[in-house]
C-alpha positions, 0 to 999 in steps of 0.5 A, spaced: 550 385 350 551 390 344 548 397 345 545 397 338 541 391 341 538 394 347 534 400 346 533 402 353 541 402 354 541 406 347 536 411 349 540 412 356 546 413 353 543 418 348 540 422 353 546 422 358 550 425 352 545 430 350 545 433 357 553 433 357 553 437 350 547 442 353 552 444 359 558 444 355 554 449 350 556 444 344 549 443 342 547 443 334 545 450 332 539 447 329 537 445 336 538 452 339 534 456 334 527 458 336 525 462 330 525 460 323 530 463 318 527 467 312 529 462 307 525 457 312 519 461 312 519 462 305 519 455 303 514 454 308 509 459 305 511 455 298 509 448 301 502 451 304 501 455 297 502 448 293 498 444 298 492 449 298 492 449 290 493 441 290 486 441 294 483 446 289 482 451 295 482 459 293 488 463 296 486 467 302 491 472 302 487 476 308 487 470 312 494 469 311 496 476 313 492 476 319 495 470 322 502 473 320 501 479 323 498 476 330 504 471 330 506 473 337 500 475 340 497 470 345 490 469 345 487 469 352 484 462 354 476 463 355 473 457 359 466 457 358 461 455 364 458 448 363 451 449 363 447 444 367 440 442 367 435 442 372 434 436 377 432 430 373 425 427 375 425 419 374 421 417 369 414 414 371 412 408 368 405 405 368 404 398 369 397 397 369 397 397 361 403 392 360 402 386 356 407 381 355 410 379 349 407 375 344 411 371 339 409 372 332 406 367 328 411 363 323 410 365 316 407 360 312 410 359 305 406 358 299 409 354 293 411 360 289 415 362 295 419 356 295 420 356 288 423 363 288 428 361 294 430 354 290 431 359 284 435 364 288 439 358 291 441 355 284 443 362 281 447 363 287 451 356 286 452 358 279 455 364 281 460 361 286 462 355 281 463 361 275 468 364 280 471 358 282 472 356 275 475 363 273 480 363 279 482 356 278 483 356 270 489 359 266 495 361 269 492 361 276 491 354 276 499 353 275 500 356 282 494 353 285 488 358 284 485 363 288 484 361 295 479 366 296 474 362 292 475 355 294 470 350 294 
C-alpha cells in the first residue's frame, strides 16, 4: 500500500519525522518563532485597517493603542458565582373546573366561498401551466426543459 493512499500511515510518518527534527534542532525557523517580526505586525495592521474600512466602521485608534500596550498583560479569570433560585414549589392544578375538549363545529361553506375556492384553484393551475410552458419552450426545450417545472 502506498504512503500517499494511506492517510494514517502518512500522518504517523509525518509525526515521527517532525519529532526527530525537533530533537536534532532542525526545525524550520518559522516554527520556533513566538513573536511576529515588525514587517508581519505592520502587514497585520494594514489588513485589520482595510477590513475595518471595508465594513464601514470608523477607526478607533485609542482602542488599538490600548490593546497594543496591554498585549503582554494577562487578565485574571473571574468566575462569577452561579445564582440559584430558592426551592421550587410544585404547581397546583385545580381539576374541579376541568372541562373536556369539545371539537369545533365544521365550517359550513356557502356558495360564494365555493366559487372563490374554484377561482383560486383555476388561477393556481394557470400559473403552473405558464411556468411549465416557459421552462419547456425555446432553447430549454432542446435540453429537455427545467425538471423543477415538470407536470
